[in-house]
Structure formats: structure tokens, C-alpha cells
C-alpha positions as CSV (number, residue, x, y, z in Angstrom):
1,R,23.3,24.6,12.0
2,S,25.0,21.6,13.6
3,D,27.4,19.4,11.7
4,D,25.9,16.9,9.3
5,V,22.3,17.9,10.1
6,F,23.0,21.3,8.6
7,A,25.4,20.3,5.8
8,Q,23.9,17.0,4.7
9,H,20.7,15.7,6.3
10,L,18.3,18.6,6.1
11,P,19.1,19.5,2.4
12,W,18.4,15.8,1.5
13,V,15.1,15.9,3.3
14,L,14.0,19.2,1.8
15,G,15.0,18.1,-1.7
16,A,13.1,14.8,-1.5
17,Y,9.9,16.2,0.1
18,R,9.7,19.2,-2.1
19,N,9.6,16.8,-5.0
20,L,6.9,14.8,-3.3
21,L,4.8,17.9,-2.7
22,T,5.0,18.8,-6.4
23,G,3.9,15.3,-7.5
24,Q,7.4,14.2,-8.5
25,A,9.2,11.0,-7.7
26,M,11.8,11.0,-4.9
27,D,14.3,8.7,-6.7
28,W,16.8,11.2,-8.0
29,N,18.6,14.3,-6.7
30,P,20.0,16.1,-9.8
31,Y,21.9,18.7,-7.8
32,Q,24.6,16.7,-6.0
33,L,27.6,14.7,-7.2
34,M,26.4,15.1,-10.8
35,G,23.1,13.7,-9.7
36,S,22.6,10.9,-7.2
37,P,20.1,8.3,-6.1
38,V,18.1,9.7,-3.2
39,L,17.2,6.6,-1.3
40,M,20.8,5.3,-1.4
41,G,22.3,8.5,-0.2
42,Y,19.6,9.2,2.4
43,A,17.2,6.4,3.2
44,S,15.8,8.3,6.1
45,V,13.3,10.1,3.8
46,L,11.3,6.8,4.0
47,Y,11.2,7.0,7.8
48,P,7.5,8.0,8.5
49,P,8.3,10.4,11.4
50,T,10.7,12.4,9.2
51,L,7.8,13.2,6.8
52,L,5.5,13.9,9.8
53,C,8.1,16.3,11.3
54,Y,8.6,18.0,7.9
55,G,4.8,18.5,7.7
56,V,4.6,20.0,11.2
57,A,7.6,22.4,10.4
58,R,6.3,23.4,7.0
59,Y,2.5,23.7,7.6
60,G,2.3,24.0,11.4
61,L,5.3,26.3,12.1
62,G,5.5,27.9,8.6
63,N,9.2,27.1,8.2
64,E,10.5,23.9,6.6
65,F,14.0,24.6,7.9
66,L,12.7,23.7,11.4
67,T,12.2,20.1,10.4
68,M,15.2,18.8,12.4
69,E,14.2,20.8,15.5
70,V,10.8,19.1,15.4
71,F,12.4,15.7,14.8
72,A,14.7,16.1,17.8
73,I,11.8,17.2,20.1
74,V,9.6,14.4,19.0
75,H,12.3,11.7,19.5
76,L,13.6,13.1,22.8
77,L,10.1,13.1,24.2
78,G,9.5,9.7,22.6
79,G,12.8,8.4,24.1
80,F,11.7,9.4,27.6
81,L,8.3,7.7,27.2
82,A,9.9,4.6,25.7
83,V,12.5,4.1,28.4
84,F,9.8,4.8,31.1
85,W,7.5,2.1,29.5
86,M,10.4,-0.4,29.3
87,S,11.3,0.3,32.9
88,R,7.8,-0.3,34.1
89,R,7.6,-3.5,32.1
90,C,10.7,-4.6,33.9
91,G,9.0,-4.0,37.3
92,M,10.4,-0.6,38.2
93,G,8.4,1.8,40.2
94,A,7.0,4.9,38.4
95,A,9.3,7.4,40.2
96,V,12.6,5.6,39.3
97,A,11.3,4.7,35.9
98,A,10.8,8.5,35.2
99,M,14.4,9.0,36.4
100,A,15.6,6.4,33.9
101,G,13.7,8.0,31.1
102,V,15.1,11.4,31.8
103,S,18.6,10.1,32.2
104,V,18.5,8.6,28.7
105,A,16.6,11.4,27.0
106,L,18.9,14.1,28.4
107,S,22.1,12.2,28.2
108,G,25.0,13.9,26.6
109,F,24.9,11.5,23.7
110,S,21.2,12.2,23.0
111,L,21.7,16.0,23.1
112,I,25.1,16.3,21.4
113,A,25.0,13.5,18.8
114,G,21.3,14.0,18.2
115,R,22.0,17.7,17.4
116,S,24.8,16.7,15.0
117,W,23.6,13.4,13.4
118,H,19.8,13.3,13.9
119,E,19.6,9.6,12.9
120,T,21.1,8.8,16.3
121,L,18.0,9.9,18.2
122,P,15.5,7.2,17.1
123,I,17.7,4.6,18.9
124,I,16.4,5.9,22.2
125,V,12.8,5.3,21.0
126,W,12.8,2.0,19.2
127,M,15.4,0.0,21.3
128,P,13.6,0.6,24.6
129,L,10.3,-0.5,23.0
130,L,12.0,-3.7,21.7
131,F,13.6,-4.5,25.1
132,G,10.3,-3.6,26.8
133,A,8.7,-6.2,24.6
134,L,11.1,-8.8,25.9
135,A,10.3,-7.8,29.4
136,E,6.6,-8.2,28.5
137,M,7.3,-11.7,27.2
138,A,9.0,-12.5,30.5
139,R,5.9,-11.4,32.5
140,H,3.1,-13.3,30.7
141,R,2.0,-15.1,27.6
142,V,2.1,-13.1,24.4
143,G,0.4,-13.6,21.0
144,W,0.1,-12.3,17.5
145,R,-0.5,-8.7,18.5
146,W,2.8,-8.8,20.4
147,A,4.6,-10.3,17.4
148,A,3.1,-7.8,15.1
149,G,4.0,-4.8,17.3
150,T,7.5,-6.1,17.9
151,G,8.1,-6.7,14.1
152,L,6.7,-3.2,13.3
153,C,9.2,-1.6,15.7
154,M,12.1,-3.5,14.1
155,A,11.0,-2.4,10.7
156,L,10.5,1.3,11.6
157,F,13.9,1.3,13.3
158,Y,15.5,0.0,10.1
159,Y,13.8,2.8,8.0
160,V,15.7,5.4,10.1
161,G,18.5,4.6,7.6
162,F,21.4,4.2,10.1
163,T,22.1,0.5,9.4
164,Q,24.9,0.2,11.9
165,Y,22.6,1.1,14.8
166,W,20.0,-1.3,13.6
167,V,22.5,-4.2,13.3
168,H,24.0,-3.5,16.8
169,G,20.6,-3.0,18.3
170,M,19.3,-6.3,17.0
171,L,22.4,-8.0,18.3
172,F,21.7,-6.7,21.8
173,F,18.0,-7.7,21.4
174,L,19.1,-11.2,20.7
175,L,21.6,-11.1,23.6
176,A,19.0,-9.9,26.1
177,G,16.5,-12.5,24.8
178,A,19.1,-15.3,25.2
179,L,19.9,-14.2,28.7
180,L,16.3,-14.2,29.7
181,L,15.8,-17.5,28.1
182,I,18.9,-19.1,29.8
183,G,17.8,-17.5,33.1
184,G,14.4,-19.1,32.9
185,A,12.5,-15.8,32.7
186,I,11.1,-16.7,29.3
187,P,10.0,-20.4,28.7
188,W,11.5,-21.7,25.5
189,R,8.0,-22.5,24.0
190,R,7.0,-18.8,24.6
191,A,10.2,-17.7,23.0
192,A,9.0,-19.1,19.8
193,W,7.1,-15.8,19.3
194,L,10.4,-14.2,18.6
195,L,10.5,-16.0,15.2
196,P,7.4,-14.5,13.7
197,A,8.3,-11.1,15.1
198,G,11.7,-11.2,13.5
199,A,10.3,-12.5,10.2
200,L,7.7,-9.8,10.1
201,G,10.3,-7.1,10.9
202,L,12.5,-8.4,8.0
203,A,9.5,-8.6,5.7
204,L,8.5,-5.0,6.3
205,G,12.1,-3.8,6.0
206,A,12.9,-6.0,3.0
207,P,12.2,-3.4,0.3
208,L,14.8,-1.0,1.7
209,I,17.2,-3.9,2.7
210,G,17.2,-5.1,-0.9
211,L,18.0,-1.6,-2.2
212,Q,20.9,-1.1,0.3
213,L,22.3,-4.6,-0.3
214,D,22.3,-3.9,-4.1
215,F,23.9,-0.4,-3.7
216,G,26.1,-1.1,-0.7
217,S,27.8,-4.1,-2.4
218,R,29.4,-1.7,-4.8
219,V,30.9,0.8,-2.2
220,L,34.6,1.0,-2.3
221,R,35.3,0.6,1.4
222,G,38.5,1.2,3.2
223,A,39.6,-0.3,6.5
224,P,37.2,0.0,9.5
225,Y,37.5,3.4,11.1
226,G,36.5,5.4,14.2
227,A,38.0,5.8,17.6
228,N,37.5,3.8,20.8
229,V,36.3,5.2,24.1
230,E,39.6,5.3,26.1
231,W,39.9,4.2,29.7
232,N,40.7,7.8,30.8
233,Q,37.4,9.0,29.3
234,L,35.2,6.6,31.4
235,P,35.1,8.8,34.5
236,A,33.2,11.4,32.4
237,V,30.3,8.9,32.5
238,L,29.9,9.6,36.3
239,L,31.4,13.1,36.7
240,P,30.1,16.3,35.0
241,Y,32.3,19.1,33.9
242,P,34.3,20.6,35.6
243,L,34.8,17.8,38.0
244,Y,36.2,15.9,35.0
245,N,37.0,16.9,31.5
246,A,37.4,14.4,28.6
247,P,37.6,15.1,24.9
248,H,35.3,13.4,22.3
249,P,36.8,10.0,21.3
250,Q,37.1,11.2,17.6
251,G,38.3,14.7,18.5
252,F,35.0,16.2,17.5
253,G,33.7,19.4,19.1
254,A,33.6,22.9,18.0
255,A,31.1,25.7,18.5
256,A,30.5,29.2,17.2
257,P,29.8,31.1,19.2
258,G,30.0,30.0,22.8
259,F,31.8,27.5,25.1
260,V,31.7,23.8,24.6
261,T,33.0,20.9,26.5
262,M,32.8,17.3,25.2
263,N,32.9,15.9,28.7
264,E,29.1,16.1,28.7
265,F,29.0,13.8,25.7
266,F,29.5,10.8,28.1
267,Y,27.3,12.1,30.9
268,S,23.8,10.8,31.8
269,G,23.1,12.0,35.3
270,T,25.5,10.1,37.7
271,L,22.9,8.4,39.9
272,L,21.7,5.4,37.9
273,A,25.0,4.9,36.1
274,T,26.8,4.8,39.4
275,T,24.3,2.3,40.8
276,A,24.6,0.1,37.7
277,L,28.5,0.1,37.7
278,A,28.6,-0.6,41.4
279,A,26.3,-3.6,40.8
280,A,28.5,-4.8,37.9
281,A,31.5,-4.6,40.2
282,A,29.7,-6.6,42.9
283,L,28.7,-9.2,40.3
284,L,32.4,-9.6,39.2
285,L,33.5,-10.0,42.9
286,Y,30.6,-12.3,43.9
287,R,31.4,-16.0,44.3
288,F,28.4,-17.8,43.0
289,S,27.8,-21.4,42.3
290,R,26.8,-22.7,38.9
291,A,23.3,-23.2,40.2
292,H,23.0,-19.5,40.9
293,L,23.9,-18.5,37.3
294,P,20.4,-18.6,35.8
295,W,19.1,-16.5,38.7
296,L,21.8,-13.9,38.3
297,L,21.3,-13.6,34.6
298,R,17.6,-13.2,35.0
299,E,17.8,-10.6,37.7
300,N,20.7,-8.6,36.2
301,V,20.1,-9.0,32.4
302,W,20.5,-5.2,31.8
303,I,23.6,-5.0,33.9
304,V,25.1,-7.8,31.8
305,C,24.1,-6.0,28.6
306,A,25.7,-2.8,29.9
307,G,28.9,-4.7,30.5
308,V,28.9,-6.0,27.0
309,A,28.2,-2.5,25.6
310,L,31.1,-1.1,27.7
311,L,33.5,-3.7,26.2
312,L,32.3,-2.8,22.7
313,M,32.7,0.9,23.4
314,L,36.4,0.3,24.3
315,G,37.0,-1.0,20.8
316,S,40.3,-2.8,20.5
317,H,40.8,-2.5,24.2
318,G,37.7,-4.5,25.0
319,L,38.5,-7.4,22.7
320,L,34.8,-7.9,21.5
321,W,34.9,-5.2,18.9
322,P,37.6,-6.8,16.6
323,L,35.7,-10.2,16.9
324,L,32.5,-8.5,15.8
325,G,34.2,-7.0,12.9
326,R,35.2,-10.4,11.6
327,L,31.6,-11.5,11.2
328,P,30.1,-11.5,7.6
329,L,27.9,-8.5,6.8
330,I,28.2,-7.1,10.4
331,G,31.8,-6.4,9.8
332,K,30.9,-4.0,6.9
333,V,29.1,-1.6,9.3
334,N,31.4,-2.1,12.3
335,D,32.8,1.4,12.5
336,Y,33.1,4.0,15.4
337,P,33.1,1.9,18.6
338,W,32.0,5.0,20.6
339,R,28.6,4.8,18.8
340,I,27.6,2.1,21.3
341,L,27.4,4.8,24.0
342,P,23.5,5.3,23.7
343,L,23.0,1.6,24.2
344,F,25.3,1.7,27.2
345,N,23.3,4.7,28.6
346,M,20.1,2.8,28.2
347,F,21.3,-0.3,29.9
348,V,22.8,1.4,32.9
349,A,19.7,3.6,33.3
350,V,17.3,0.6,33.4
351,G,19.7,-1.8,35.2
352,G,20.8,0.8,37.7
353,G,17.2,2.0,38.1
354,L,16.0,-1.5,39.0
355,I,18.6,-1.9,41.7
356,L,18.0,1.6,43.1
357,D,14.2,0.9,43.1
358,R,14.8,-2.2,45.2
359,L,17.0,-0.3,47.6
360,V,14.5,2.5,48.0
361,R,11.6,0.2,48.6
362,W,13.4,-1.2,51.7
363,A,13.6,2.3,53.2
364,P,11.0,3.3,55.8
365,T,9.6,6.2,53.8
366,P,10.3,5.4,50.1
367,W,8.5,8.5,48.8
368,K,11.0,10.8,50.6
369,W,13.9,8.9,48.9
370,H,12.1,9.1,45.5
371,A,11.6,12.9,45.9
372,T,15.2,13.5,47.1
373,L,16.9,11.4,44.5
374,G,14.6,12.7,41.7
375,C,15.4,16.4,42.6
376,L,19.1,15.6,42.8
377,L,19.0,13.9,39.4
378,M,17.1,16.8,37.8
379,A,19.5,19.3,39.3
380,L,22.5,17.4,37.9
381,L,20.9,17.0,34.4
382,L,19.8,20.7,34.2
383,Y,23.4,21.7,35.1
384,H,24.5,19.3,32.4
385,C,22.0,20.6,29.8
386,W,23.3,24.2,30.4
387,Y,26.7,23.1,29.3
388,T,25.4,21.3,26.2
389,Q,23.6,24.3,24.8
390,T,26.2,24.9,22.1
391,A,27.8,21.4,22.2
392,A,27.9,19.6,18.8
393,F,30.4,17.8,16.7
394,W,30.6,21.0,14.7
395,M,28.6,24.2,14.9
396,Y,28.2,26.3,11.8
397,G,27.8,30.1,12.2
398,E,24.6,30.6,10.3
399,K,21.0,29.7,10.8
400,P,19.6,27.8,7.8
401,Y,20.1,29.1,5.1
402,A,21.5,32.3,3.8
403,P,19.5,33.4,0.7
404,M,21.3,33.3,-2.6
405,P,21.7,36.7,-4.2
406,P,19.1,37.0,-7.1
407,K,21.7,37.8,-9.7
408,A,23.7,34.7,-8.8
409,L,20.6,32.5,-8.7
410,A,19.6,33.7,-12.1
411,L,23.0,32.6,-13.4
412,L,23.4,29.3,-11.6
413,A,20.0,27.8,-10.9
414,A,19.1,24.6,-12.8
415,D,15.7,26.0,-13.9
416,A,17.1,29.5,-14.9
417,G,17.2,28.4,-18.5
418,P,16.8,25.5,-20.9
419,A,20.5,24.6,-20.8
420,P,21.9,24.7,-17.3
421,Y,25.6,24.0,-16.3
422,R,27.3,22.7,-13.3
423,T,29.3,24.5,-10.5
424,L,32.5,23.5,-8.7
425,S,33.1,25.2,-5.3
426,F,36.3,26.2,-3.7
427,A,35.8,26.7,0.0
428,P,37.0,25.1,3.3
429,D,35.5,21.8,4.3
430,R,34.1,23.6,7.3
431,S,33.7,27.2,8.3
432,S,31.8,29.1,11.0
433,C,31.3,32.2,8.8
434,A,27.7,33.5,8.7
435,D,27.1,32.7,5.0
436,Y,28.9,29.4,4.6
437,S,26.0,27.8,2.8
438,L,26.5,30.2,-0.1
439,S,29.8,28.4,-0.7
440,L,27.7,25.6,-2.4
441,R,29.8,22.9,-0.7
442,H,28.3,19.7,0.7
443,E,24.6,19.5,0.1
444,F,23.9,23.2,-0.1
445,P,23.3,23.3,-3.8
446,T,20.1,21.2,-3.2
447,I,18.7,24.1,-1.2
448,H,19.0,26.5,-4.1
449,H,18.4,24.0,-7.0
450,I,21.9,24.4,-8.4
451,L,23.7,21.6,-10.3
452,S,27.0,20.7,-8.7
453,F,29.9,18.4,-9.5
454,D,30.6,17.9,-5.7
455,G,28.5,16.8,-2.8
456,Y,28.6,15.3,0.6
457,D,27.5,11.7,1.1
458,P,30.2,9.0,1.9
459,L,28.1,6.2,0.6
460,I,27.6,7.8,-2.8
461,E,31.1,9.5,-3.0
462,N,32.7,6.0,-2.6
463,Q,30.8,4.4,-5.5
464,P,33.0,3.5,-8.5
465,E,31.3,6.0,-10.7
466,C,32.0,9.0,-8.4
467,R,35.5,7.9,-7.6
468,A,36.3,7.6,-11.3
469,A,34.9,11.1,-12.1
470,V,37.0,12.7,-9.3
471,H,40.1,10.8,-10.4
472,R,39.6,12.2,-14.0
473,L,39.2,15.7,-12.6
474,M,42.3,15.5,-10.6
475,A,44.4,13.9,-13.4
476,S,43.2,16.3,-16.2
477,P,41.4,19.3,-14.6
478,L,40.6,21.4,-17.7
479,E,39.6,18.5,-19.9
480,A,37.5,16.7,-17.3
481,A,35.8,19.9,-15.9
482,R,34.6,20.8,-19.4
483,A,33.5,17.3,-20.1
484,Y,31.4,17.2,-16.9
485,G,29.7,20.5,-17.7
486,I,31.5,22.6,-15.0
487,R,31.0,26.1,-16.3
488,W,30.8,28.1,-13.0
489,L,33.6,28.1,-10.4
490,I,32.6,29.4,-7.0
491,V,35.3,31.0,-4.8
492,H,33.9,31.7,-1.4
493,H,35.4,34.3,0.8
494,S,36.1,31.8,3.5
495,I,38.8,30.4,1.2
496,S,41.2,32.7,3.1
497,D,40.8,30.5,6.1
498,T,43.7,28.2,6.8
499,R,41.5,25.1,6.8
500,P,42.1,22.6,4.1
501,F,39.6,22.3,1.3
502,K,38.6,19.8,-1.4
503,F,40.0,20.2,-4.9
504,R,42.8,22.5,-3.8
505,T,45.1,21.0,-6.5
506,V,42.7,21.8,-9.4
507,M,41.9,25.4,-8.3
508,Q,44.7,27.2,-10.0
509,P,44.6,25.3,-13.3
510,L,40.8,26.0,-13.6
511,L,40.9,29.6,-12.4
512,G,43.8,30.2,-14.8
513,A,41.6,29.3,-17.7
514,A,38.5,31.1,-16.4
515,H,37.4,34.7,-16.1
516,Q,35.4,36.4,-13.3
517,V,31.8,37.3,-14.1
518,M,30.5,38.3,-10.7
519,G,31.8,39.1,-7.3
520,D,30.4,40.4,-4.0
521,S,31.0,40.1,-0.3
522,H,30.0,36.4,-0.3
523,F,31.8,34.9,-3.2
524,Q,33.2,35.3,-6.7
525,I,31.8,33.5,-9.7
526,W,34.2,32.6,-12.5
527,E,33.2,31.3,-15.9
528,L,35.1,28.4,-17.5
529,P,34.6,28.5,-21.3
530,G,34.1,25.4,-23.3
531,A,32.0,23.5,-20.8
532,M,29.8,20.8,-22.4
533,P,26.1,21.1,-21.7
534,M,23.9,18.7,-19.7
535,A,22.5,17.2,-22.9
536,C,24.0,17.2,-26.4
537,W,24.7,15.0,-29.4
538,A,27.9,13.1,-29.2
539,R,28.8,14.5,-32.7
540,Q,28.0,18.1,-31.5
541,P,29.4,18.2,-28.0
542,H,29.1,22.0,-27.5
543,Q,25.6,22.4,-28.9
544,P,23.2,22.3,-25.9
545,L,19.8,20.6,-26.1
546,P,17.0,21.7,-23.8
547,I,16.9,19.5,-20.7
548,R,14.6,19.5,-17.6
549,F,15.6,17.7,-14.4
550,S,13.2,16.2,-11.9
551,G,13.1,13.8,-9.0
552,A,12.8,10.9,-11.5
553,G,15.6,11.8,-13.8
554,A,15.6,14.2,-16.8
555,D,13.7,14.9,-20.1
556,V,15.6,16.1,-23.2
557,D,13.8,17.9,-26.1
558,L,15.2,17.0,-29.6
559,P,14.8,18.5,-33.0
560,R,12.6,16.1,-35.1
561,G,14.2,14.0,-37.8
562,V,17.6,13.8,-36.1
563,G,18.9,10.6,-34.4
564,G,22.2,9.4,-33.1
565,E,24.1,9.1,-29.8
566,L,22.8,11.4,-27.2
567,I,25.0,12.3,-24.2
568,V,23.1,13.1,-21.0
569,N,25.7,14.6,-18.6
570,V,25.0,12.5,-15.6
571,L,27.0,9.5,-14.3
572,A,26.0,6.2,-15.8
573,W,24.7,4.6,-12.6
574,P,23.3,1.1,-12.8
575,H,19.5,1.1,-13.3
576,W,19.2,4.0,-15.7
577,S,16.7,3.5,-18.4
578,A,15.8,5.7,-21.4
579,W,12.6,6.1,-23.3
580,A,12.3,7.8,-26.8
581,D,8.7,9.0,-27.2
582,G,7.6,6.3,-24.9
583,R,9.7,3.5,-26.5
584,R,12.6,2.1,-24.6
585,V,16.0,2.6,-26.2
586,P,19.5,1.3,-25.3
587,T,21.8,3.1,-22.8
588,G,25.5,2.9,-22.1
589,E,28.4,5.1,-21.0
590,D,31.0,7.1,-22.8
591,D,34.7,7.5,-22.0
592,Y,33.9,9.9,-19.1
593,G,31.4,7.6,-17.5
594,R,28.5,9.8,-18.7
595,L,25.1,8.3,-19.8
596,R,24.9,7.6,-23.5
597,V,21.5,7.0,-25.2
598,S,21.0,5.6,-28.6
599,V,18.2,7.6,-30.2
600,P,16.4,6.6,-33.4
601,A,15.5,9.3,-36.0
602,G,12.2,11.2,-35.6
603,V,12.1,11.2,-31.8
604,K,10.8,14.4,-30.1
605,T,11.6,13.7,-26.5
606,V,13.9,11.4,-24.6
607,A,13.1,10.6,-21.0
608,V,15.9,9.2,-18.8
609,R,14.7,7.6,-15.6
610,Y,16.6,6.3,-12.6
611,G,14.8,3.1,-11.6
612,T,14.8,2.4,-7.9
613,Q,15.0,-1.4,-7.7
614,W,12.0,-2.3,-5.4
615,M,11.0,-5.6,-6.9
616,P,13.7,-7.9,-5.4
617,G,13.0,-6.5,-1.9
618,L,9.2,-6.7,-2.4
619,L,9.4,-10.3,-3.5
620,A,11.6,-11.2,-0.5
621,G,9.3,-9.3,1.8
622,A,6.2,-11.2,0.5
623,A,8.0,-14.5,1.1
624,L,9.0,-13.4,4.6
625,L,5.5,-12.2,5.3
626,A,4.1,-15.6,4.4
627,A,6.8,-17.2,6.6
628,A,5.8,-14.9,9.5
629,A,2.2,-16.0,9.2
630,G,3.2,-19.7,9.3
631,L,5.6,-19.0,12.2
632,M,2.8,-17.3,14.1
633,V,0.6,-20.4,13.8
634,L,3.6,-22.6,15.0
635,A,4.4,-20.2,17.9
636,S,0.7,-20.2,19.0
637,A,0.6,-24.0,19.1
638,L,3.8,-24.2,21.1
639,D,2.9,-21.5,23.5
640,H,-0.5,-23.1,24.4
641,R,1.4,-26.3,25.3
642,S,3.7,-24.5,27.7
643,P,3.2,-24.5,31.4
644,A,1.5,-21.6,33.2
645,P,3.5,-18.3,33.1
646,T,6.1,-17.8,35.8
647,V,6.7,-14.2,36.7
648,P,10.4,-13.5,37.3
649,R,11.5,-11.6,40.3
650,V,12.4,-8.7,38.1
651,A,8.7,-8.1,37.7
652,H,7.5,-8.8,41.3
653,F,7.2,-5.2,42.3
654,D,3.9,-3.5,42.6
655,L,3.0,-1.6,39.4
656,K,0.4,0.7,41.0
657,D,2.6,3.1,42.9
């Protein structure tokens, strides 16, 4: 019931995987935004752990609504193990490595952002694995297995669907690799293995990359947005509440019921972050000669990365963020500087952990220091976790999801009859009432299989087709609402809240022409007469034709002997195709941007299909796969000609403790 997980992510997952279980395609969601491409609105359904977690929730726990809880547990545990493994590869002792893993997994960002936007959690799994692979390369020679594993991690991280995190993560991966190379920890001949690893990662991710480049190029983007982390919020990294209290950079944070403080959003346990920041301050004050620079980079690579992450978090205050925004492609996903926080947490945990581990090893009885510091850290983190129990960017007031009253479902559901119609909801953008999902805002219609004009996905909402449809509705409410098949108007009881809501300006004109057909304690349902059906002949716009929606598109049944221009009341997205009794027929769009199909006489059934464009990405992936194979041969030849491995000081410590 937390923020986008409740209102957007979980409905997308349930809709896609329900189709999969019934043998349907996952290309199309007919319920949101007059129908929308699934893999463009929510690519995370292709991320294998998402499907695994859905299976555990549905079949293991008997409740598919627990999918995101399983997802969070799996990735928090995986994040701890990944950071622990990375720390050990860097030469850290087991006790401090466990402290680093716990600091990242139970950081405020992991618990609060992960509860609100679940795609933020995989970063604490895949990025430590990739950085650990760099540390492994610094320790000894690698080979094709290393390149294959590293490339697979890159690809799986991309399939999470959060492109910004993948781009920023790969930039830090390149930065860390460059620092280790300059510092002499990785011989340049051995570094050649990074090329086949990168080519393999791109090859495996190319199918989805191709889709997103095709779809994303059409998004009507505004100026970059999202707030910086301010200077006065930085003490919250070291001090838990109530020693310090800082708001979320974006002003997020609401809970119902319970107390919430966003100070914990920045917090990761004090000890390792303090050590890392003290080391960074010492480096800035240290007078070193040019000859010392490689050694300093090699020994403090994660501290340097933490410093760069800190500058990026500060946004315009740190100077690096505006420069990054000017780069091609990268600038298109360069929003929300505070999203760099999980990378900062990881770098200070590992960088500070390495320094703390060195200090403890010099003590007469290291095990006592390990035990004392470990207990102190766990006490701080448990105190911190208590405060984050109800912390989220927004907490809704219901547990997923309130059941739709049977009478309303019989009236509204897409499969309730052969000629369904659409809904338009009037309700606040957010509400903590216990039945808010019955407002049918956001992605809630997918839960109940109800067709809706509206929806919640910025990538799809900002496509030209959706923008044009909303503009027509705002300009001519009655005419456009009828053209788009909006027959049912939902007025949720939370409309009495003072919060703003979408389509406020069209509410009175539409309700003035409608009449109420149902009302209870949850909502009122009003009927707008004259709505066009989901399928009809252009010459008979108010005569409905039977239509069945699916995860692939829709099928329309036609009376034999009749032909002409068929209107299928979905937006005419690119890549639609139509088949009349198995024979492809031309498609286009009408004056309202709806799909128009030219049907010859004698056709019984018209099938319209949304075609996910896999082929360009698959071809690019095949070419990159061939390149990766060639680069592996080249890297192997170069590496065998390199001198014997030299283990950097960062990996000198005994790994058996």
C-alpha cells in the first residue's frame, strides 16, 4: 500500500502475469489509458526475479497481492549478500564485511524508497556484484567465465526497467574500473576482459533496449526535474532521528496511520559512513606528490567514488550533475539527483569498511572490536528500522485491494458483456481512505478488468497519442468523452477531500449531461448517454459490435457480407496491425486518433494486434553477441601476454578470518 508500488507497479505486474498464466501475450494492457503497451509502460515484467516472486506469492503464499513483499525480502537479503561478497573481494574481513552488507540493506533509502518504488531495490544487488567483479579482476587473472557472469549481471540489471539507475550504475562501473586501471591495480592487458563483458551485457539487453529507444524517442519530455540533496540535509547521513531531522529532498513523506520521519531516508548506520567521510576529508587535506597519486587511487577507489556520488547528489550545487545532463542520451534520464543516494551508501559502506577493518586489525584484540562495533551498529540500525516502519513516499490507507461491489463489477467490467464501455474517475490524486482503489484512479482498473480512459504511467501519458486525447477531452468534454467510449463516470466519496484531482475542469460538464445509476458508501456511478462503443462501423457510430480484449489486442466479430471502415476505440499507436479472417488489412487513425481498419466484405472476424518490435533489438543483440565472442578471443590473447598478477594492497588481508 505504499506509493507507486500500490498505485502503479503491482497492478501492472498482476495484469501481465495473469495474461501469461492464461496463455495470452503480455504485449497489451486494454484497461489503462485507452489501452497501452505493457513492456513500454512497465518493462520490469521481463525481469526474471519479478516473475519468480509472483510465483512464490501466488502459489507458495496463496496471495498474489504479496508479490512486492516477496520482491522486497528477496532483494534486501540479496543486497546484504552482494555487498558482503563485494567487500570480501576487496579484502575486507568477514565481520566488517557483514557490517557493510547490513548498512546497505537496512539503509533508509533501501527501506523507504524500496517500499515506495520497488525498482530501486535491485541496485543494491547488481551494482555490488559488478563492483565485486572489478575487485576480482584486481586480485588475479580472469577469463571467459568472469566476462560471461559480469555481462549477465549488466543485462539483468537493465531488465529491472529503471533505465536511469542502469545508466548511472554503468557510469560508476566505468569510473571505478578507470581508477583501478590508473592506480595499477588492474593491468591494462587484463582490463581487455571488460570489452567482451560489456558487449555481452549489451547483447543480452539489446531486445529491451531496442524497444525503449523506439518508444522513448517519442516521449514529449519537459525540462529535467527532481530536487537536489541540500547541504543542510547531509548531517542526516550520520545522525539518526531525533538527533537530526531533515525532510525528503522532494518533499515526499506521508503515512496513514502512524508517525513518519524522512530523516531516516538518508541514514545507513553512522559507523561506516563516518569512517568513509573522515577518510575523504583526510585525503583532501593530505599533501601528496604526483608519484603517490596511483597508490592513493588504488587504495581509496571506493572513497573517491563516494565523493563523486556526493557531488552528483548535490545536483546543481555539486557542479557535476548539470555537466552530466548535457551528455547525449544520458541527459534524457538525468532526473532526481537524490536518486544517487543508494550508490553513495554502497561506496561509503565498502570504502569506510575497508579503512575500519585496517584500523581494527592493528588493535591487540581485533575480535573484541569486531563484536563491540557490530553490536553498536546493529543497535543503531534496529533503532532506525523502528522509525521506518511506516515511512514511505506516500502510504495509502488500505491493504491491496478492496473488492469491487458485485453490482458495480457487473456494470463496469470489460468481460461483463459483448460491448463494454470506458470509465472516467473523479477522485483525488492521492487519498488515505480505506477504499481508495475503488476510485478506479491510477492503475486500479487493471485489478478489476475495467476499461478506463485514465491511468498512471508518465512514459505512456506523455506519448503524443495520449497527450492529444487528453487535450481533446479538456477542449470539448462532452464530444470527446462520447467519442472515446466514456459511458461510466465514477465519483468516489474521497472527492470531498481538499486535495486536487485530475480532470476537475471537465467534471461538471460531464455530470451535467449524465444521470446517476448507482450509489453506495464507496462511490456513485453516473451514466453518460451517447457514448460510442469500443468497436463500430464508421457509418454507424452508435451501433456496437462484439469485441473481446486480450493481452495481444482485440478481436471484433462482424456480420457477414458487410465491409467498410471499422473503428476500434483504442488509440492508434504505432505498430498496430489488423487481420481480417487471417488476411492483413490496412490500418490508420480517425479524427480522434482512434484505430481505423479497412475491412473488405464477407469478413467474419477482425483481429487487431499490438506488435512489440523485437526484431531490431534481436538483430543488434546477435551482432553484439558475435562481437563479444571475438572480443573474448582478443582479451584472452592479450591477458596471456601480460605479466604475472600483482595483488594490490586493498586485497592483502587474510580472507580466512
